[in-house]
C-alpha positions as CSV (number, residue, x, y, z in Angstrom):
1,M,208.9,112.1,201.8
2,A,206.6,112.7,204.8
3,L,207.0,109.4,207.2
4,R,204.8,107.8,209.9
5,Q,205.9,104.9,212.2
6,V,202.9,102.8,212.8
7,E,202.7,100.3,215.5
8,V,200.4,97.3,215.3
9,V,199.7,95.2,218.8
10,L,198.4,91.8,218.0
11,P,198.3,88.1,219.7
12,A,201.4,86.0,218.3
13,R,199.3,83.8,216.0
14,E,197.7,86.9,214.4
15,A,200.8,88.9,214.2
16,E,202.4,86.4,211.8
17,S,200.2,87.4,209.0
18,L,200.5,91.1,209.5
19,P,203.8,91.4,207.2
20,A,201.7,89.8,204.5
21,V,199.1,92.5,204.8
22,V,201.5,95.4,204.7
23,E,203.8,94.1,202.2
24,G,204.5,96.6,199.1
25,D,204.0,99.7,201.3
26,V,206.5,99.6,203.9
27,R,209.6,101.9,203.8
28,G,211.3,100.6,206.9
29,G,210.9,97.4,209.0
30,P,208.7,95.4,210.0
31,W,210.4,95.2,213.3
32,T,208.8,93.1,216.1
33,Q,208.9,92.7,219.8
34,N,207.3,90.2,222.0
35,L,205.1,91.5,224.8
36,E,203.4,90.4,227.9
37,H,200.2,88.3,227.6
38,G,201.3,86.7,224.5
39,L,201.2,90.0,222.7
40,V,203.4,90.9,219.7
41,S,204.3,94.5,218.5
42,T,205.2,95.0,214.9
43,R,206.4,98.4,213.9
44,F,207.1,99.8,210.4
45,L,207.7,103.0,208.3
46,L,204.9,104.2,205.9
47,E,204.6,107.2,203.7
48,V,201.7,109.5,204.6
49,G,200.3,108.9,201.3
50,A,199.9,105.2,201.7
51,M,198.6,105.5,205.3
52,G,194.8,105.6,204.6
53,E,194.3,102.7,202.7
54,L,196.6,100.6,204.9
55,V,195.2,101.6,207.9
56,D,191.9,100.7,206.6
57,D,193.1,97.5,205.5
58,V,194.6,96.5,209.0
59,Q,191.6,97.9,210.7
60,R,189.3,95.8,208.7
61,R,191.0,92.5,209.1
62,Y,192.3,92.8,212.9
63,G,189.9,95.2,214.4
64,H,187.7,92.5,216.0
65,V,191.0,90.7,217.6
66,K,191.3,90.9,221.5
67,G,194.0,92.9,222.2
68,F,194.4,94.6,219.2
69,H,195.8,98.3,219.1
70,L,197.3,100.3,216.4
71,M,199.3,103.5,217.1
72,I,200.7,105.9,214.6
73,Q,203.4,108.6,215.2
74,P,205.1,111.3,213.1
75,V,208.7,110.6,212.1
76,T,211.0,113.7,211.6
77,A,214.0,111.8,210.4
78,A,215.1,108.3,209.8
79,L,218.6,107.0,209.0
80,P,219.4,105.2,206.7
81,K,217.3,106.8,204.5
82,P,214.2,104.5,203.7
83,P,214.1,103.7,199.8
84,E,211.3,105.4,197.8
85,D,209.1,103.4,195.6
86,E,210.1,104.4,192.1
87,T,208.0,102.0,190.6
88,P,204.4,102.2,192.2
89,S,202.0,99.3,191.7
90,K,198.6,100.0,189.8
91,P,196.1,101.4,192.3
92,S,193.4,98.7,193.4
93,A,189.7,99.1,192.9
94,R,188.3,101.5,195.8
95,R,186.7,99.7,198.4
96,F,183.7,101.1,200.6
97,G,185.1,103.4,203.2
98,T,188.5,103.4,202.0
99,K,190.5,106.6,202.3
100,R,193.4,107.3,199.8
101,G,196.5,109.6,200.4
102,G,197.1,112.0,202.9
103,L,196.7,111.7,206.8
104,T,194.6,109.0,208.3
105,R,190.7,109.5,209.3
106,E,191.8,109.5,212.9
107,E,194.5,111.9,212.4
108,L,192.1,114.0,210.7
109,E,189.4,113.8,213.6
110,I,191.8,114.7,216.1
111,E,193.3,117.6,214.1
112,A,189.8,118.7,213.7
113,R,188.7,118.8,217.1
114,S,191.8,120.6,218.1
115,V,191.1,123.4,215.8
116,S,187.5,123.6,216.3
117,K,187.7,124.0,220.5
118,P,187.3,127.4,221.4
119,S,189.6,129.2,223.6
120,V,191.0,132.4,224.9
121,V,193.7,132.6,222.3
122,F,191.1,131.9,219.5
123,Y,189.0,134.8,220.5
124,A,191.8,136.8,221.2
125,T,193.4,136.5,217.9
126,V,189.7,137.2,216.3
127,A,189.7,140.5,218.2
128,L,192.8,141.6,217.2
129,S,192.6,140.6,213.6
130,T,189.3,142.1,213.2
131,I,190.7,145.7,215.0
132,V,193.5,145.4,212.2
133,V,191.4,144.4,209.2
134,S,188.6,147.2,210.3
135,I,191.3,149.8,210.2
136,G,192.9,148.6,207.0
137,L,189.2,149.0,205.4
138,L,188.6,152.3,206.8
139,K,192.1,153.7,205.7
140,D,191.8,151.7,202.2
141,N,195.0,150.0,202.8
142,A,195.1,146.6,201.3
143,A,198.5,145.4,203.0
144,V,197.1,146.1,206.3
145,I,194.0,143.9,205.3
146,I,196.3,141.0,204.1
147,G,198.2,141.5,207.3
148,A,195.2,141.0,209.6
149,M,194.6,137.6,207.8
150,V,197.8,136.0,208.9
151,I,196.5,136.2,212.4
152,A,192.7,135.3,211.9
153,P,192.1,131.8,213.0
154,L,189.0,131.2,211.0
155,L,190.3,128.2,208.8
156,G,190.0,125.5,211.5
157,P,186.4,125.5,212.7
158,N,185.0,125.9,209.1
159,V,187.0,123.1,207.8
160,A,186.1,120.9,211.1
161,L,182.5,121.8,210.1
162,A,183.0,120.2,206.7
163,L,184.7,117.2,208.0
164,G,182.0,116.5,210.9
165,T,179.4,116.9,208.2
166,T,181.2,114.3,205.9
167,L,181.6,111.6,208.6
168,G,178.1,112.3,210.1
169,D,180.0,113.4,213.5
170,T,177.0,115.5,215.1
171,K,179.4,116.5,218.1
172,L,182.0,117.5,215.9
173,M,179.5,119.7,213.7
174,R,178.2,121.4,217.1
175,K,181.4,122.2,218.4
176,S,182.7,123.5,215.1
177,L,179.4,125.5,214.4
178,A,179.7,127.1,217.7
179,S,183.2,128.0,217.2
180,S,182.8,129.7,214.0
181,T,179.7,131.2,215.0
182,S,181.0,132.9,218.1
183,G,184.3,133.9,216.2
184,I,182.2,135.7,213.4
185,L,179.9,137.3,216.1
186,L,182.9,138.6,218.3
187,A,184.2,140.1,214.8
188,F,181.1,141.7,214.1
189,L,180.8,143.3,217.3
190,M,184.7,144.4,217.5
191,S,183.9,145.9,214.0
192,I,181.2,148.0,214.9
193,L,183.2,149.5,217.9
194,V,185.9,150.4,215.5
195,G,183.1,152.0,213.0
196,V,181.9,154.1,216.1
197,L,185.4,155.2,217.4
198,F,186.6,156.1,213.7
199,A,182.9,157.4,212.5
200,D,185.0,160.5,210.6
201,M,186.7,158.3,208.1
202,V,185.3,158.2,204.7
203,P,184.6,154.4,203.5
204,G,186.5,153.6,200.3
205,H,187.2,151.2,197.6
206,E,188.2,148.3,200.0
207,I,184.8,148.8,202.0
208,L,182.6,149.5,199.1
209,G,184.0,146.6,196.9
210,R,182.6,144.1,199.7
211,T,179.1,145.4,199.1
212,V,179.1,143.8,195.8
213,V,178.4,140.0,195.4
214,G,179.7,138.6,191.9
215,P,180.8,135.4,190.5
216,S,184.6,135.9,191.3
217,D,183.5,136.2,195.2
218,I,181.5,133.0,194.8
219,L,184.8,131.3,193.1
220,L,186.9,132.8,195.7
221,A,184.7,131.2,198.5
222,L,184.6,127.6,196.7
223,A,188.3,127.8,196.2
224,A,189.1,128.6,199.9
225,G,187.0,125.7,201.1
226,S,188.6,123.1,199.0
227,A,192.1,124.4,199.6
228,G,191.2,124.3,203.3
229,A,190.0,120.6,203.3
230,L,193.2,119.7,201.0
231,A,195.5,121.7,203.6
232,M,194.1,119.5,206.5
233,T,194.0,116.1,204.9
234,T,197.6,116.8,203.5
235,G,198.9,118.4,206.5
236,V,200.7,121.0,204.8
237,G,200.2,124.7,204.1
238,S,197.4,125.3,206.3
239,A,199.0,128.8,207.4
240,L,198.8,130.0,203.9
241,V,195.3,128.6,203.3
242,G,194.2,130.2,206.5
243,V,194.9,133.4,204.9
244,M,192.6,132.7,202.0
245,V,189.8,131.6,204.2
246,A,190.0,134.7,206.4
247,V,190.1,136.9,203.3
248,A,186.7,135.4,202.2
249,L,185.3,135.6,205.9
250,L,186.8,138.3,208.1
251,P,186.6,141.4,205.7
252,P,182.9,141.1,204.7
253,T,182.0,140.6,208.8
254,A,183.9,143.8,209.6
255,V,182.1,145.5,206.8
256,V,178.7,144.7,207.9
257,G,179.7,146.2,211.3
258,I,181.4,149.4,210.3
259,M,178.6,150.2,208.0
260,L,176.0,149.5,210.8
261,A,177.8,151.9,213.0
262,R,177.6,154.5,210.3
263,G,173.8,153.9,210.0
264,D,174.2,152.8,206.4
265,N,171.9,149.7,206.7
266,H,171.4,149.2,202.9
267,A,175.4,148.5,202.5
268,A,175.4,146.6,205.6
269,G,172.9,144.4,204.3
270,Q,174.7,143.7,201.1
271,A,177.9,142.9,203.1
272,L,176.0,140.4,205.1
273,L,174.8,138.7,201.8
274,L,178.2,138.4,200.7
275,L,179.2,137.1,204.2
276,C,176.6,134.4,203.9
277,V,177.7,133.5,200.3
278,N,181.3,133.1,201.6
279,V,180.4,131.1,204.6
280,L,178.3,128.7,202.5
281,G,180.7,128.3,199.7
282,V,183.9,127.7,201.8
283,N,181.6,124.7,203.6
284,L,180.1,123.3,200.7
285,A,183.6,122.9,198.9
286,A,185.1,121.6,201.8
287,T,182.6,119.0,202.2
288,A,182.9,118.3,198.6
289,T,186.5,117.9,198.6
290,F,186.5,115.5,201.6
291,L,184.0,113.5,199.8
292,I,186.2,113.3,196.7
293,Q,189.3,112.2,198.8
294,G,187.1,109.2,200.1
295,I,186.9,110.5,203.8
296,R,183.8,108.2,204.9
297,P,183.3,106.3,207.9
298,R,184.3,102.7,207.9
299,T,181.2,100.8,209.0
300,W,177.8,100.8,206.7
301,W,175.6,102.0,209.8
302,E,177.8,105.0,210.5
303,A,178.1,105.7,206.4
304,D,174.6,105.6,206.1
305,R,174.0,108.5,208.9
306,A,177.0,110.3,207.0
307,R,175.7,110.1,203.7
308,R,172.3,111.7,204.8
309,A,174.2,114.5,206.8
310,T,176.3,115.0,203.7
311,L,173.5,115.3,201.2
312,I,171.2,117.5,203.1
313,A,174.2,119.9,204.0
314,L,175.5,120.1,200.4
315,S,171.5,120.2,199.1
316,I,170.9,123.2,201.4
317,G,174.3,124.7,200.7
318,V,173.6,124.8,196.8
319,V,170.1,126.2,197.2
320,L,171.0,128.9,199.6
321,I,174.1,130.1,197.6
322,A,171.9,130.3,194.5
323,A,169.4,132.0,196.2
324,L,171.3,134.6,198.0
325,A,173.2,135.2,194.6
326,T,169.7,135.7,192.9
327,F,168.6,138.2,195.6
328,F,171.5,140.2,195.5
329,W,171.6,140.3,191.8
330,L,167.9,141.5,191.5
331,G,168.5,144.0,194.1
332,Q,171.4,145.4,192.0
333,R,169.3,145.8,189.1
334,A,166.4,147.4,191.2
335,T,169.0,150.1,192.0
């Protein structure tokens, strides 16, 4: 049972009504403390799964009150152990802008901004994982390829891009897109270098298998994107899901560079099509997963902008994936 400590600061008169608002969801507390200037701090423990809806309720009710603050902190342990709710109440009808379960909208935005920021470590791990995966592809060694996926940091920027699309956050979208694009470009350049250095190695099954786009590849990209969104919203399993996303993105990128270095433009073009399908599939599925989970802006004017951005992104993604898959299928029939 993952817990969060929530602290709400309100004027004394408003703080009196807060326990009734959070009643039924609290696993510990509430505890109150008088502060300066007539303010009262109320703290209580919540399960992560109850955070989204309750924080929305508190924000909706007290967000306009002068002096209102809400802080959330993770709890690693609590004694005595908070009681678990063995008879959950019937869920209420979903309201506009309400997120159910998992991390709060604010926690997701902070996490997304953190993982979408390019850094020296990000580029170093991209370069190292590309070198390893390129050698694994050339040696036809699946174990080496999988090992490279462990250090490939491609999950964060792609899932952050989907979250920015869902929330209509153009700044987060631009930052995530820049990180993802620059990371893939670096991987492409590093794979060309490896392809030139080891030009005498004969391409095996692992490389040739990534010059074909099939239904399984599209399904893999969609599953990876959905799993990435779930990993971010629940706060667990991100390392393993990162491997899944990296499998969909890094090997095709490396194959493009390796085959270009060998002068095989046809195979490079086929691998590039696979990469494009996978990138679109990951982001399309992640965006759809965020929407299904109810991750939306709270205010109607932000939601209107986010709705347009999401509709455009989903429409373009579906059309492009269908077009690329059809183009590749026609090309295979022609050969």
